[in-house]
Phi, psi and omega in degrees: 000135178280167178298320180294317178297317179299310182301314181299315180293315181301318184274002184287333179200175183292343180265014179070027177064020180078014179291132180258172176294329176299318177299315181297316180297317178298319179294321179302318179289312183298325183265009179060033175279323178202137177281334181221074184298336182280357175263356180252161177299130181308320179299326180291316179296315179302313180300314182297321179290317177300319179296314180297327180279346180074033180292150183294331186254017187302324182292339175293341182252010180287114181301335179293341180270353180286141179241116181298338180286346181281353183285000000 
């Protein structure tokens, strides 16, 4: 899947266009975001792929923005 295809699908609906973590992992490898995405925390890989695809909401998924005190 190209970055443009990923972005279009991700932004198509509230469920991320049905994109799975397997899709995200494959894109991470194909786009040189990570050589081994399954060895990293899934939220980090998701954020990096969303950022690489240029999605409008990628910063909402930035693990650096999570606050442990909000739980």
